[in-house]
N, C-alpha and C positions, 0 to 999 in steps of 0.2 A: 504493500500500500504506500503510495507516494505521500510525502508529508506536504503540509501547506507551505513550508519554507522552500522546499524543492520546486514547487509550482511557482512560487514567487520569483525564484531565480530564472526559471524557464520563461516566464512572462517578461521579465526584464530583458533577457536575451532576444526574445522574439519580437517584442513590441517597442523596444527602445534602442538597443545596441545595434542590431542588424539594420533597421530602418535608417538610423542616424548615419552609419558609415556608408550604407548604400547611397543615401542622399548626398553625402560628401563626395563620393566617387563620381556620381552623375553630374553634380554641380561643378566639380573640378574639370571634367572633360568638356562640358558645355562652355565653361568660362575660358578654357584654353582655346577652343575653336573660335569663340567670339573675339577673344583678344588678338589671335592670329589674323583673323579676317579684318578686324579694325586696323591693326597695324599695317597690313598689306595695303588696304585701301588708302589710309592716311599717307603712307610712305610713297605710294605711287603718285598721289596728287602732288606731294611735295617735290618729288623728283621731276614731274612734268613741269612744275613751275620753275624749279632751279634750272632744268634743261633749257627752258625758254630764255631765262636770263643769261645763261652761258652762250646760247646761240646769238643773242643780241650783242653780248660783250665781244665775242670773237668776230662777229660781223663788223662791229665797229673797229676792232683792231686790224682786221684785214682791209678795211676800206679807208682807214686813217691815212696810210701813206699816199693814197691818190690825192687827197686834199693837200698833203704836205708837199709832194714834189710837183704838183700843179701850180704851186706858188711860183710866180715868174722868177723871183730871185733864186729859188732852189733849182728850178728847171734850167735856168741859165747856167748855173754852176755845173750841172750834169752835162750840158751841151758844150760849154765853152771853157770849163775848168775854173780853178781858184786863182783869180788874178785881180789885184787891186781892190777896187771898191766892191766888186762882186763877193769877195771873201768876207768883207765887213758886213754887208747886207745879209749874207747867208748865216753868219754867226748870230746876228740879231734875231733872225727868224727862228733859229734853232733854240736860242735862249728862251724866247717867248713860248715856243712849243714845249720845252722841258719843264717850265714852270706850270703850264696848264695841264700837263700829263705826268704827275709824279709817279704813276704806276709803271712808267717806262724808265727802267733803270739806266739803260745805255742805248745809244743809237750808233750804228756803224754804217759808214758810206763807202762804196767802192765806185769810183768814177772811171768808166771804161775808156774815155777819151785819152786821159793821161795815165791810165792804169795806176791811179793813186788811191789810197785808203786813209780814212781818218775816223776818229771816234769822238762821241759826245757823252760825257759822264757827268750828270748833274750840273749842266751848264759849263762844264770844263771841256775844252777842245784840245785834242791831241794834234800834234803837227802832222801834215800830210806825209805819207810815205808811199813810195813806189812799191807796188805788189803785182808783179807781172804774172804770178802763178795762181791767181785766184780762180781762174776758170779751170784749173787742173784739180782743184779741190773737189772730191766726189759729190759733196752736197751742192755746191754752187754749179757744178757741171750738170748735175741732174736737173736743177731748177732752170738752168739756161736752156737745156735741151727740151724741157717740158713745155706743154701747152699752157700749164698753169702759171699764174702770175705770182704765186707765193708758195712757200714751203714752211712747215712748222717743225722745228727741231725739238726733240724731247727735253724735258727740264734738266738743267745742269747748274753747277756753280758758275756764277758770273766770272768772266775771264777777260784779260786784256787782249783784245784782238789786234793782230799785227804788231805785237810788242809795243803798244802805244804807252804802256806804263802810266796810265792816269788813274787806274783803280787801285786803291790801297790794299795791301795784302790782308788786312783785317776784315775786308768785306767778303763774306762767304755767302752772300745772298744767292738763293736758288732762283733761277730765272728760266722762263720759257722763251725761246727765240723764234720770231717770225721773220723769215727772209723773203723780201719782195724783189721781183725783177722789175726794173724801171725801164720803161720804153716811152718813146715819143708817141703820144696818142694819135697824132695825125699821120705820121710816116711809119710808125711801128718799129723805128730804129732802136736797137738795144743801147741803153745809156749807162747801165750799171746796176748795182744792188743796194737795197736799203734793208738793214737788219735791225730789229727792235728787240731788246731784251726786256721782257715783261716780268715783273716780280710775280712769282708763283702765288704768293699770298693775296695778290689783287683779285684773281679769279678763284683762288682757293677758299676765300671767305664765303663765296656763293655756295660752295659744296660743303664746307665744314659744318654748317648748321644742320645738315641732313642727319648727322650722327647723333643729334639731340644731346650732345654732351655725355652720352652713355658709352656702352660697349659696342655700339654699331660702328662698322667700318664703311667708308664711302670712298670711291675711287672714280677718276675720270680716265677712260682708256681710249686710245685712238684706234684707227681701223686695223692696226697690227697688234692690238692689245698691249701696246706700250703704255705704261702708267704715266699719264700726264700730271696727275695729282692724286695723292692718297692722304686720307685723314690720319693715317697712322704710319709713322716712319718705319721703313724697312718692310712694309707689307708688300708681298709679291703678288697676291690675288691670282694664284696659280693652282693647278691641280683640281681634282674633283671636289665638289662641295661636301662638307661634313654633313651627316644626317642631323647633327645638332645645330645646324645653321640654316637660316632662311635667306635666300639670295634673290634680290630684285634687280632688274635691269631696265634702263630707259634709253632707247635709241634716239640719238640726236639727229637733226636735219640741218639744211642750209649749208653753210661753209664747214660745218662739223659733221657732215654726213658720213656714216660709218663709225663715228665715235659713239660712246655709250657711257652712261652713268651707272655704276654698280654699287648697290648697297647690301652689305652682309650683316645680318642681325643674328646675334647669338640667342638661341632659344632659351638658354639658361637665363640670360638677361631679360628676354622678352617675357618669360613666364615667371620672373622672380617674384613679383607681387602675388601672382596666382599660387605659386608654390608656398609662399609664406602664409597666404590665407589658408591653403590646404593643411599646412603644418599646424597652424593655429587651430583649425577645426579638429584636426586629429587630436591635438593636445586637449582641446575642449571636450572632444568625445571621450578621451581617457578620463578626464575629470568627471564627465557625466557617468561613466562606468563606475568610477570610484564612489560618486555620490549615490548612484543606484545601489551599489553593494551596501553602503551605509544605510540607505533607505530600507533595503530588505532586512538588514540586521535590526534596525529600529522597529520596523513593522513586525519582525519576528518577535522582538521583545514585548512590544505593545499589544499586539493582536494575537500572534500564534502562540506565545507563551501562555496567556490566559486561556486560549482554546485548549492547549495541551493540559493545563491544570484542570479545566472543566471536564475534559475527557477522562482524566484520572479519577475525578470525583464520581463521574458516572460509572466507571468500572468498579469503584468501591461499592457503589449502590448495587451493582450486579452481583458483587460478592457477598451481599447481605448486610453491609454496614449502612444503616439508615441514619446514623447520627453524624451527618456530614454538614459542615458549616459552609453555606453558600453566600455569606455576607460579603458585599462588595461595595466599593465607593465609586465605581465606574458609572458614567452617565451615558454611555453609548449603547449600541445594540447588545453587546456582550453583557454589559451591566444589567440591561433590561432582561435578558435571558436568565442570568443568574438570579435576579430578584424573583422572577416567575418560578424558577426551579426551587429557590429557597422557600417561596410561599407554598409550592406544591409539596415539598418534603415536610414543611411545617404541618400542612393539613393532613398529610399521610400519617405523620407521627402522632398528631393530635387524634386522628381517627383511631389509630391502633391503641393509643393511650386511653382514649375514652372507652373503647370496647373492652380493653383490659381492665380498667377500673370498674366498669359496669359489671364485668364478670366477677371481680373481687367483691363488689358491694352486694351483688346477688348472693354470692356465697356467704358473705357475712350475715345477710338477712335470713338466709336459710339456717345459719348457725344460731342466730338469735331466736329464730322461730322455734328451733329445737330446744334451746335453753328455756324459752318461755313455757314450753310444754312440760318441763321437768317439774311436775307437781306444783303448779302455781297456786292451786287452791290451798295447799298447806301454808304457803307464805302469806296469802291474803287472810286466811282464817286466823293465823297467828297474830297478824296486825289487828284484826277485828277483836280478838280475845283481849289483846293489850288495851285496845280502845275501850272495851266494855269495863275492864278493870279500872281504867282511868276515870270513867264516868261514875262507877260505884264509889270511887274514892273522892269524887267531886273535883277531879283534876281536869277541868275542861280545856285548859291550854294544851295539856299533853295530848288530849283527844284530838284537838284541832291539828296539832303538828303531825300526829300519826296519820290523820286523814290526808293532809297535804303530801306526806311522804308516799302514802298508798296511791294517790293520783299520779304522782311523778313516776312511780315504779310501773304502774299500769300503762302509762303513756310510753315509757321506754321499752316495755316488754311487748306491747301489742301494736305500737305505732308502726305503720308500713313506711317505705321510703318516702312516699308523698303523704303530706298531711295538710289540713286546712290551716289558714292563718289563725282561725279561732282556736283550734287545738294547740297550736304552738304558743299562743298567748296564754291559754289556760295553764299550760305547763310552766311558763315563765312566772305566772302569778303564784303558783304553788311553790316555785323555787324562791321567789321573793318573800313569801310567808315564812319559810324556814329561815332565811337570812335575816329577816327582821327580828325573829325570835333570838337569833344569835347576837346581832349587833344592836338591837334595841329599836324603838320606834323612831329613832332619829334618821333612819335610812330614808332618803328622798328619792322615790322612783315614780315616774309618771309614764303611763302608757296611753297614748292618744292615737287610735287607729280608726279610720272611717269605717262605717258599717258595711259599705259596699266592698271593702277589701277582705272582710272576714271569711267569705266563702271561697276565696281564691286558694288554689293548690300550690304549695311550695315544698321543696325538699325539707325533711324534718331536720331539726337542730341547726338552722342557719342563723337564728336570732339568739338562742340560748347562750352560745359561747361568748357573744359580745356582752351579755349581762353578767356572765361569770367573770369576764375580764374586768368589769367594773369593780367587783368586790375584791378580786385578786390584786389589782394594781392601784386601787384607791383606798378602800377601807382597810385592807390588810397592811397597807404601807403608810397609814396615818392620815389620809385625806378624809377626815370624818365629815367635813362640811361639803363634800362633793355630792353632786346630784346626777341622776340618771334619767334620760328621757328616751322614749321609743315613739316615733311618729310614723304613721303609715297612711298613704293616700293613693288614690287611683288617678292616673292621668292618661285618658284614652285607653289603649290596650296594654298599658304598663302600670305597674305599681312600684312605688318608691318607699323604701324604709330608711329612716335616719335614726341611728342609734348614737347618742353622744353622752359623754360625761364630763363634768367640770373638775375632775380630779387630776391624776397624774397625766403628764404629757410626754413629749419626746423632743429630741433635737432634730435639726434638718438632716444631719448625717444618719441618725437612726431611722428616720422616715424613708430616706433614699435607700438605705440598706434593706428595709422591710419590703419596699416596692420592688427592688431588684430581686429579692427572694421570691416574691409572689409571681414574678414573670420569668422565673428560672434563670435569671442572669447571675445570680449568686447562690450556688448550691451549698456553700459552706456555712451559711448563717443558721443559728439555732433559735433565733427569736422570731416571733410571728408565726409559729407553727399552727396555732388555732385559727388565725386569720387566713393562712394559706389553705387550710382544710376547707374553710367556707368558700374561698375563691375558686379552688379546684372543683368543688361540688357544683358551683354555679356554672363554670365553664363546661363541666361534664354534662350537665343537664340542659343548658340553654345555649352553649357555644358562644357566639358573639352577640346574642340577643340580650345578654345580661351584662351589667357593668358593676364594678366594685371599686369605690374610691375611698381614700383615707386622707384625713385632714387633721393636722396637729393644733388647729385653732389658735395659731400664733403663740403656742406655749401655754395656753389656758385650758387645755383639756385634750379630748380625743374624740373624733367623729368619724363614723363609717356610714357612707351612703351607698345603698344597694338599689339598683333598678333592674326588674326582671319582668318578663311577659305575664300578663294577666291570664291564668289558666284555671279551669274549673273541672271537677269530676276526674281527676287523674287517679 
C-alpha cells in the first residue's frame, strides 16, 4: 500500500518538476530561434545600410580625382610639367585639397611627360624626382593596360613613395591606396597616375559599428576575398565556418561590385542572455524542487502525520481498545474528523457504560428484592412490638421515631428504581424527623414543591443524598445556624429541583476539582462521590436531557440545581 507521503512526492514530480523543466526547455528553444531570427534580420538591415554608405564613400573616392585633375592648374601640370608659376598654383590647389580631405593621408603624382613623381603628405610637398621605371611596376603596368581608370591596392602601412622621405618613421598609419590613371578627357592621351592613400579608419568606422561592440567580427572583402578591412586585427576570415558561428554576407554594387561585407557572430555571444536566462530558470527550478521537497516534508508533518496517528488510533479500536483519546486542537478537516470520531467514541463508550451500569443496577435491584424477601414480616413485626411497648409505656416520641424508621426501611426495601417525587419527599420527611430528634428542633429545613411535580417519576434516592450532605457537612461540622431548602417546580416538560444550604461551602479550586471529577476529567479525586453517584444516575437514565449544576454561593453555602424531563408512570 502506497503511503500519502509517497503520493505527494509523485504528484510533485508529475505536476510541478516535469512541467517546469519541460516548459524551460521549450521556452529556451523558442527564444533561441526568435533571437537568431531577430539578429539575422537586424544585422542584414544594418549591413545593407552600411553597404550603401560604403558604396557612396568609394564612389566619391573614385570620382574625386576627376574633379581634382580637371582643375586647369592641375591638368596643366600633367600636360606641361612643373615649371615656374604652374608649380606654385599646383601647390596651392593641393594644399586646399589636403585641408578639405583629411581622410586622404598622402597623394602621389606621376607625370608621364617628364617621367617625374612627387608626393604630398599633410600639405608637405616632396621634391619632384625622375622615375622612369614606373610603368614597369606590375601594379601600374596592369592599370596602364587596363580599360579601367582606377585600381585599388589592399590596405598596407603608409610608405614613402619614390624615397621622398617626407613621412616620419613614427607614422605607421594603415592606408588603402586608390591608383587613378589620368588621361586627357578630350584626346584620351595618357598623362600619368594619381595615387591616394586613404586612412583605413576613415571607411572602417562605417563597418566597425556593425560589430555592436561585442564579439561579432565584421570584414570588408574585395572580389578576390582580400581583406580590405577587419574589425579584429589578425582575423583571416578563412576556412569553413564553425557550427558555433553565424555568418552573414552582403554583396556590394557600383564601383565595389564583387566586394562583400561579412559579419561573423558567435552563437555563444548571441545566445549569452538566453543561456543565462536558461541557467537562471534551471537554478530557479532546482530551488522550486528544493522548496517542493520542503513543502512535502511540511505537508507530511502537518497533514500525513496526523493521518498516520489517526490511522493508528483506528487500528487500536480494531484491536478492542475503546479508551482512545481523540482530543485535538486542529481547526481543519482532520480536526473536524477527529472531533466527530471522539464524539462517536464517547457515545459508544457512554452507551456501553450505560448498558453496563443498567445491568449492574438491575442485578442490585434483584439482590435488594431478594434481601427484602428475607422474612421482612419478622423485622416489621419486631418494630411494631417495640412501638406497642413504647405506647404502653407512654413513650410517644419513641413510637413516632420507630414509625419514621419503619417508613424509611419500607421505602428502601420495597422501592423500585423509579419512584414518584411524592414518595421521595415522604422518605426525606421521615429522615428529617429522625435528624430533628437527634439535633433538636433547631434544625431548619423547608420543602417547597409544587403539587403538579409530585406525581412525576424520578430515579430513587436522587434528592436524599443532598439532604444527608447537609447534616454531614453543616450540623456535624458546627454550622448549627445553617438552613436547608428543597424547591421543586415544573417548567413545560421539565422539572427543576434546587437543593441548597447556608452552611459549609467550598473554595473555587475545590469546586473545579469536584466538577472535573463529575465529568471524569479527574479520576483520582475522592471527594464528591455522593454527588457523582447522583450525576451518573441522571446521565444513565436521561442522557443529555438532564442537567446537574453546582454553585458555591460565593462562599455562603452550597447549591445543587437539577433539571430533568417530566415523566409519569415509569
